[in-house]
C-alpha positions in Angstrom: -2.6 30.3 -11.5 -2.4 27.0 -13.4 0.4 28.5 -15.7 2.3 29.3 -12.6 1.7 25.8 -11.2 3.0 24.3 -14.5 6.2 26.2 -14.0 6.6 25.2 -10.4 5.7 21.6 -11.3 8.6 21.7 -13.9 11.1 22.1 -11.1 9.6 19.1 -9.3 9.8 17.0 -12.4 13.4 17.9 -13.0 14.4 17.2 -9.4 12.4 13.9 -9.5 14.1 12.9 -12.8 17.6 13.2 -11.4 16.6 11.7 -8.1 15.2 8.5 -9.7 18.0 8.4 -12.2 20.6 8.4 -9.4 18.5 5.8 -7.5 18.2 3.8 -10.7 14.4 3.8 -10.3 13.5 5.3 -13.7 11.5 2.8 -15.8 10.7 2.8 -19.5 7.0 3.0 -18.8 7.4 6.6 -17.6 6.7 7.7 -21.2 3.1 6.5 -20.7 2.6 9.4 -18.3 3.1 11.8 -21.2 0.6 10.4 -23.7 -2.6 8.4 -23.3 -2.9 4.8 -24.4 -6.6 4.1 -23.9 -8.6 1.3 -25.4 -11.2 2.4 -27.8 -14.9 1.9 -27.1 -14.9 2.8 -23.3 -18.1 4.7 -22.6 -17.8 7.3 -19.7 -15.7 4.9 -17.6 -15.2 5.1 -13.8 -11.6 6.2 -13.4 -10.0 5.0 -10.1 -6.6 6.3 -9.2 -4.3 4.5 -6.8 -0.6 5.4 -6.4 1.1 2.1 -5.6 0.6 -1.4 -4.3 -1.0 -0.5 -0.9 -3.5 1.9 -2.5 -4.2 -0.5 -5.4 -5.1 -3.3 -2.9 -7.5 -0.9 -1.2 -8.8 0.1 -4.7 -9.6 -3.6 -5.4 -12.2 -3.6 -2.6 -14.0 -0.7 -4.4 -13.5 -2.2 -7.8 -15.1 -5.5 -6.8 -18.1 -3.8 -5.3 -18.5 -1.5 -8.3 -18.4 -4.4 -10.8 -21.1 -6.2 -8.7 -23.4 -3.2 -8.5 -22.7 -1.8 -12.0 -21.5 -4.7 -14.1 -21.9 -2.8 -17.4 -19.7 0.1 -16.4 -16.2 0.3 -17.8 -13.5 0.9 -15.2 -10.0 2.4 -15.7 -7.4 2.1 -12.9 -4.4 4.5 -13.0 -1.2 4.1 -10.9 2.1 5.8 -10.5 4.4 2.9 -9.8 5.2 -0.1 -12.0 4.5 -2.4 -9.0 1.1 -0.9 -8.5 0.4 -1.3 -12.2 1.2 -5.0 -12.1 -1.0 -5.6 -9.1 -3.9 -3.7 -10.7 -3.6 -5.8 -13.9 -3.8 -9.0 -11.8 -7.4 -8.4 -10.9 -9.0 -6.0 -13.3 -11.2 -7.9 -15.8 -13.9 -7.4 -18.3 -14.2 -3.9 -19.9 -11.6 -1.5 -18.7 -7.8 -1.2 -18.4 -4.9 -0.2 -16.3 -2.9 3.0 -17.2 -0.3 5.3 -15.7 -1.5 8.6 -14.2 -0.6 11.5 -16.5 2.0 14.0 -15.3 0.2 16.9 -13.9 0.9 19.4 -16.6 -2.1 21.2 -17.9 -1.5 20.3 -21.6 -1.0 16.6 -20.7 -3.9 16.3 -18.3 -6.3 18.1 -20.5 -5.7 15.5 -23.3 -6.0 12.5 -20.9 -9.3 13.8 -19.5 -10.7 14.5 -22.9 -9.8 11.1 -24.3 -10.9 9.1 -21.3 -14.0 11.2 -20.7 -14.8 9.6 -17.4 -18.2 9.7 -15.8 -16.6 9.6 -12.3 -13.1 10.0 -10.9 -12.2 8.2 -7.7 -9.0 9.0 -5.9 -7.7 6.4 -3.3 -6.3 8.3 -0.2 -5.1 11.9 -0.3 -3.8 12.5 -3.8 -4.1 16.1 -4.7 -3.1 16.9 -8.3 -4.2 20.5 -9.0 -4.4 20.3 -12.8 -6.1 17.0 -12.9 -8.7 18.1 -10.5 -9.2 21.4 -12.3 -9.8 19.8 -15.7 -12.1 17.1 -14.3 -14.1 19.7 -12.6 -14.2 21.9 -15.7 -15.9 19.1 -17.6 -18.4 18.6 -14.7 -16.9 15.2 -13.8 -17.6 14.2 -10.1 -14.5 13.7 -8.0 -14.5 11.5 -5.0 -11.7 11.1 -2.4 -11.9 7.6 -1.0 -10.1 6.3 2.2 -8.8 9.8 2.7 -6.2 10.3 5.4 -4.0 13.2 6.4 -1.3 12.4 8.9 -0.2 15.0 11.4 3.1 15.4 9.6 1.4 15.9 6.2 -1.1 18.3 7.7 1.7 20.6 8.9 3.1 20.8 5.4 -0.3 21.2 3.7 -1.1 24.1 6.0 1.7 26.2 4.5 -0.1 26.0 1.2 -3.7 26.3 2.4 -4.3 29.4 0.2 -3.6 27.3 -2.8 -5.2 24.0 -1.7 -8.5 25.5 -0.5 -9.9 26.3 -4.0 -8.7 22.9 -5.3 -10.4 21.0 -2.5 -13.7 22.9 -3.1 -13.8 21.2 -6.6 -14.0 17.7 -5.0 -17.5 16.4 -4.8 -17.2 14.3 -1.6 -14.5 13.3 0.9 -14.7 9.8 2.4 -12.3 10.1 5.3 -10.9 7.3 7.5 -11.2 8.9 10.9 -12.5 12.0 12.7 -9.0 13.4 12.8 -8.6 13.0 9.1 -12.0 14.7 8.5 -11.1 17.7 10.7 -7.8 18.2 9.0 -9.2 18.2 5.5 -11.9 20.7 6.6 -9.2 23.0 8.1 -7.4 22.9 4.8 -10.5 24.2 3.0 -12.8 21.2 2.2 -16.5 22.2 2.6 -17.6 20.5 5.8 -20.9 19.4 4.3 -19.0 17.2 1.8 -16.8 15.4 4.4 -18.0 12.0 5.6 -16.2 9.5 7.9 -16.5 6.1 6.3 -13.6 4.2 8.0 -10.6 2.5 6.5 -11.3 0.3 3.5 -8.0 -1.5 4.0 -9.8 -3.4 6.8 -12.0 -4.9 4.0 -9.2 -6.7 2.2 -10.2 -10.0 0.8 -8.3 -13.0 2.1 -5.8 -14.4 -0.4 -7.3 -16.8 -2.9 -4.6 -19.3 -2.4 -2.9 -20.6 0.8 0.9 -21.1 0.8 2.2 -23.7 3.3 5.7 -24.2 4.6 5.9 -27.3 2.4 5.2 -25.1 -0.7 8.3 -23.1 0.3 10.4 -26.2 0.6 10.4 -26.1 4.4 9.7 -28.8 6.9 6.3 -28.2 8.6 8.0 -28.4 12.0 10.3 -25.3 11.4 9.6 -21.8 12.7 9.1 -19.3 9.9 9.5 -15.6 10.5 8.3 -13.4 7.7 9.5 -9.8 7.3 7.3 -8.0 4.9 8.0 -4.8 2.9 11.3 -4.0 4.5 13.5 -1.0 3.7 17.2 -0.4 3.7 18.5 -0.1 7.3 16.1 -2.8 8.6 17.5 -5.8 6.8 20.8 -5.8 8.6 18.9 -5.6 11.9 16.7 -8.5 10.9 19.6 -10.6 9.6 21.6 -10.1 12.8 18.7 -10.8 15.1 17.9 -13.9 13.0 21.5 -15.1 13.3 21.5 -14.7 17.0 18.1 -16.4 17.5 19.3 -19.4 15.5 21.5 -20.4 18.4 18.4 -21.1 20.5 15.9 -22.0 17.7 17.8 -24.2 15.2 14.7 -24.8 13.0 14.1 -21.0 12.5 13.9 -19.7 8.9 13.5 -16.2 7.7 11.5 -15.2 4.6 12.2 -11.5 3.8 10.2 -9.5 1.2 11.9 -6.1 0.5 9.6 -3.3 -0.4 11.5 -2.9 -3.7 12.5 -6.2 -5.2 15.3 -4.6 -7.3 17.2 -4.6 -4.0 17.4 -8.5 -3.8 21.0 -8.6 -5.1 22.1 -6.0 -2.5 20.4 -8.2 0.2 22.2 -11.3 -1.0 25.5 -9.5 -0.6 24.6 -8.3 2.9 23.6 -11.8 4.0 26.8 -13.2 2.6 28.8 -10.7 4.7 27.0 -12.0 7.8 27.6 -15.7 6.9 24.0 -16.4 6.0 22.9 -18.5 3.1 20.1 -17.1 0.9 17.7 -18.5 -1.7 15.5 -16.5 -4.0 11.8 -17.4 -3.9 11.6 -17.7 -7.7 14.5 -20.3 -7.6 13.2 -22.5 -4.8 12.2 -25.3 -7.1 15.7 -25.4 -8.7 17.6 -26.1 -5.5 17.1 -28.2 -2.4 20.2 -27.2 -0.5 19.9 -25.7 2.9 19.4 -22.0 3.3 18.8 -19.5 6.1 16.9 -16.7 4.4 14.5 -16.9 1.5 14.2 -13.6 -0.4 10.9 -12.8 -2.1 11.8 -11.5 -5.6 8.3 -11.5 -7.2 5.4 -9.1 -7.0 1.9 -10.0 -5.7 2.9 -13.1 -3.7 3.4 -11.8 -0.2 -0.3 -11.7 0.9 -0.6 -15.5 0.3 2.9 -16.3 1.7 1.9 -14.7 5.0 -0.3 -17.8 5.6 2.9 -19.9 6.0 4.4 -17.7 8.7 4.5 -18.2 12.4 5.4 -14.6 13.2 5.3 -11.5 10.9 7.4 -8.4 11.1 6.1 -5.4 9.2 8.8 -3.3 7.5 9.3 0.4 7.1 8.8 0.8 10.8 12.3 0.5 12.2 13.4 3.3 9.9 11.7 6.6 9.1 9.4 5.3 6.4 6.1 5.4 8.3 5.5 1.6 8.3 3.5 -0.6 6.1 0.1 -2.1 6.3 -0.5 -4.9 8.9 -3.9 -5.9 7.8 -2.9 -8.8 5.5 -1.1 -10.9 8.1 -3.6 -9.8 10.8 -6.6 -11.2 8.9 -4.7 -14.5 8.8 -4.4 -14.5 12.6 -0.7 -14.0 12.6 1.1 -12.3 15.5 2.5 -9.1 14.2 5.5 -7.1 15.3 6.4 -3.6 14.0 8.9 -0.9 14.9 8.6 2.6 16.4 7.6 4.4 13.3 4.1 3.6 12.1 3.0 7.2 11.2 1.4 6.2 7.9 -0.9 3.8 9.8 -1.2 5.6 13.1 -4.9 4.9 13.6 -4.5 1.2 12.8 -1.5 0.9 15.1 -3.5 2.5 17.9 -6.3 0.1 17.5 -4.1 -3.0 17.5 -1.9 -1.9 20.4 -5.0 -1.0 22.5 -6.3 -4.5 22.1 -2.9 -6.1 22.6 -3.2 -7.6 19.1 0.3 -6.6 18.0 3.7 -5.8 19.5 5.7 -2.6 19.0 9.4 -2.5 19.4 11.9 0.4 19.5 15.1 -1.2 18.4 17.1 -4.3 17.7 17.3 -5.4 21.3 13.5 -5.1 21.8 12.9 -6.9 18.5 15.1 -9.8 19.5 13.4 -10.0 22.9 9.9 -9.9 21.4 10.7 -12.6 18.8 12.3 -14.9 21.4 9.3 -14.6 23.6 6.9 -15.5 20.8 9.0 -18.3 19.5 9.0 -19.8 23.0 5.3 -19.5 23.6 2.9 -21.0 21.1 -0.1 -19.9 23.2 1.0 -16.3 23.1 1.3 -16.5 19.3 -2.2 -17.9 19.1 -3.8 -15.4 21.4 -2.2 -12.3 19.7 -3.1 -13.7 16.3 -6.7 -14.3 17.3 -7.1 -10.8 18.6 -5.7 -9.4 15.4 -8.2 -11.3 13.2 -11.1 -10.2 15.5 -10.1 -6.5 15.0 -10.3 -7.0 11.3 -13.8 -8.6 11.6 -15.0 -5.7 13.8 -13.8 -2.9 11.6 -14.7 -4.1 8.1 -17.6 -2.5 6.2 -15.9 0.7 5.1 -15.9 -0.3 1.5 -19.6 -0.8 1.5 -20.3 2.5 3.2 -18.1 4.2 0.6 -19.9 2.5 -2.3 -23.2 3.8 -1.0 -21.9 7.3 -1.3 -20.1 6.8 -4.6 -23.3 5.3 -6.2 -25.2 8.5 -6.3 -22.6 9.9 -8.7 -22.8 7.0 -11.2 -25.2 7.5 -14.1 
């Protein structure tokens, strides 16, 4: 079966290669997914896998607790994206390192597993790599799924391959799922019910940023209004730029700080803003220029969480287009009023909680976004009330990381 999977996976790799080549997203570090670069002297490390930035930030919660409880254990974190790799390197310390996940070919994975020889493998969210799971299980290495989630859309796709997924899922030692729905879905796909536990969402346990960024740090007057748009995607920026331009007629002190999900799109956004008659300034160049600007573009990685503290209102990207939204936890923990679009399928449970408590605002389109922003900009008390409710939700729902650690600990020797 795994020979057949290798053949099928080859078609995926070929397709992905040309897709990323066309999209200009191929990076030189891709070669590190073919051969292991592991520091010598690591003894049965804990291997944590997190795909990209969002998962890595969640992994940090587990990493910190593991280092406190097992200070002598080596830890390796693997990622798929360069951005995730950078974020992981920003907090991993002591014994251990950050690597790229091996491509899921049997001959590649076998070598990685043999060289790393982990004592435990922890996968953040639902990452199912058949060959990796097979060779970890073959060497009697416990496999733990942490913060597991299966959206309704993903579930529909997974069901088509249940015959293949079921034996793979049976090789996983324990499933720490976010919600009852996630737990039921993974059981229906073949996970043994006695290994499935609901632990909650560890993203609620994010640590507040270690530094606070003020408007003055951004070169802005403390009296201005700052709208922050985080993790935006193509198709949203034009809407945000146009709404911002229209709102400027009523709120002359309004500024927009926009953080694209992929910072390699900054030049593209500069051109878009120019077409609309808006002046931009890159975050990395803010100290070099004091001239007036309308929009600051965040062109560095790992700064957004701290920058949220300077904002008056936060819009969460990936939600006005079909990208499933981005995480609202970081601005919410800082008591910021949050707005997001119609598509939050990747964070459906979190969205449901926030909307139920009126701790966030959801909009369907450009018109509703403008209306919501105008209302919040005009009402300081409304901003304060929504932000306070948001931070209270965070406080009420934390603790998932600790519950998860309690389950992980029994697999650590």
